[in-house]
C-alpha positions in Angstrom: 32.5 4.1 -22.5 31.7 5.3 -26.1 28.3 5.6 -27.8 28.9 2.5 -30.0 29.4 0.3 -26.8 26.1 1.3 -25.4 23.6 -1.5 -25.2 19.8 -1.4 -24.4 18.7 -3.0 -21.1 17.2 -6.4 -21.0 13.5 -6.1 -21.2 11.2 -7.4 -18.4 10.3 -10.9 -19.7 8.0 -11.8 -16.8 4.7 -12.5 -18.1 1.7 -11.4 -16.1 -0.5 -13.9 -14.2 -3.6 -14.9 -16.3 -6.1 -16.4 -13.8 -9.3 -18.4 -14.7 -8.1 -19.6 -18.2 -8.6 -23.3 -17.6 -7.1 -26.1 -15.6 -4.0 -26.5 -18.0 -2.8 -22.9 -16.9 -2.4 -24.0 -13.3 -4.7 -21.0 -12.4 -8.0 -22.4 -13.3 -10.8 -23.8 -11.0 -10.4 -21.4 -8.0 -8.0 -19.0 -9.8 -5.5 -18.9 -7.0 -8.0 -17.7 -4.3 -8.4 -21.1 -2.5 -11.6 -22.7 -1.4 -14.7 -20.7 0.0 -14.4 -18.0 2.4 -15.1 -14.3 2.1 -12.0 -13.4 0.0 -12.7 -16.1 -2.5 -15.9 -14.4 -3.8 -16.4 -12.0 -6.7 -16.7 -8.4 -5.8 -14.8 -8.8 -2.4 -13.5 -5.4 -1.0 -12.2 -5.0 2.6 -12.5 -2.2 5.1 -9.2 -0.7 6.3 -8.5 -1.9 9.9 -11.2 -4.5 9.8 -10.2 -7.7 11.5 -13.1 -10.0 10.9 -15.1 -8.8 13.9 -12.2 -8.9 16.3 -11.6 -5.6 18.1 -9.5 -3.6 15.7 -6.0 -2.5 16.8 -6.7 1.2 16.8 -9.6 0.5 19.2 -7.8 -2.0 21.5 -4.8 0.4 22.2 -5.4 2.5 25.2 -5.5 6.2 24.7 -4.4 8.7 27.2 -3.1 12.3 28.1 -4.4 15.6 26.8 -3.1 17.7 23.7 -3.8 21.3 24.3 -4.7 22.8 21.0 -4.0 26.4 22.2 -0.3 25.5 23.3 2.2 28.3 22.2 5.5 26.8 20.8 8.5 29.1 21.3 11.8 28.9 19.5 14.5 28.9 22.2 17.4 31.3 22.0 20.1 31.2 24.8 22.1 34.0 26.1 25.5 32.6 25.0 24.1 32.6 21.5 23.3 36.3 21.7 26.8 36.9 23.1 28.3 35.1 20.0 26.3 37.3 17.8 27.5 40.5 19.6 31.1 39.2 19.4 30.7 38.6 15.6 29.3 42.1 15.3 26.4 41.0 13.3 24.0 42.7 15.6 23.8 46.3 17.2 22.9 47.4 20.8 19.2 46.4 20.2 18.4 42.8 19.2 15.0 42.3 17.8 13.1 39.2 16.3 14.1 40.3 12.7 17.8 40.3 13.7 17.5 36.5 15.0 15.6 35.7 11.8 18.4 37.2 9.7 21.0 35.2 11.7 19.2 31.9 11.0 18.1 31.2 14.5 14.3 31.3 14.0 12.0 31.5 11.0 9.5 34.1 10.0 6.5 32.7 11.9 8.2 31.5 15.1 7.8 33.0 18.4 11.1 33.5 20.2 12.0 33.0 23.9 15.3 33.9 25.4 16.6 31.4 27.9 19.2 32.0 30.6 22.0 29.6 29.6 25.4 31.1 29.3 26.5 34.7 30.3 26.1 38.0 28.5 28.6 40.8 29.1 27.4 43.5 26.6 24.9 46.2 27.5 22.1 45.4 25.1 18.2 45.7 24.7 16.3 42.5 23.6 13.0 42.6 22.0 11.4 39.2 21.6 8.2 37.5 22.4 9.2 36.0 25.8 12.0 35.6 28.4 12.9 33.2 31.3 13.4 34.7 34.7 17.2 33.9 34.7 17.5 35.6 31.3 15.9 38.7 32.4 18.1 38.8 35.6 21.4 38.3 33.6 20.5 40.9 31.0 19.7 43.5 33.6 22.9 42.5 35.5 24.9 43.5 32.3 23.1 46.8 32.3 20.8 45.9 29.5 17.0 45.7 29.2 14.5 42.9 28.2 11.2 44.0 26.3 8.6 41.7 25.3 7.0 42.3 21.8 
């Protein structure tokens, strides 16, 4: 492809619909709005979700359950993940939230909870926001300690 072989794209040749310009145009008389009815009149505007007096969909559908606005969401980190960090020598004897953020396992504003999947063999101190019972047991069994921040 060379510069001299380039060609401008074909323009959009479709003309816009001109309504209300006489019978001969094919869009005179009712201007494509049909006969009578609410939508045919000038100044018609619709309310979003209005279904002509019928009970609207958002009110027909049953609503249930309860969403707790004070729920605390934790980012889960398992013991086998911590063991992998230790094996890679990317953490020291104390694992803190900042170490896990640097490793890409959580973001700055996440609360971190250590869960008990996998095994841990190293004697380490883990300082995070929460622990599961099984995680605490396994960490202490390996000779380490679990501290909540």
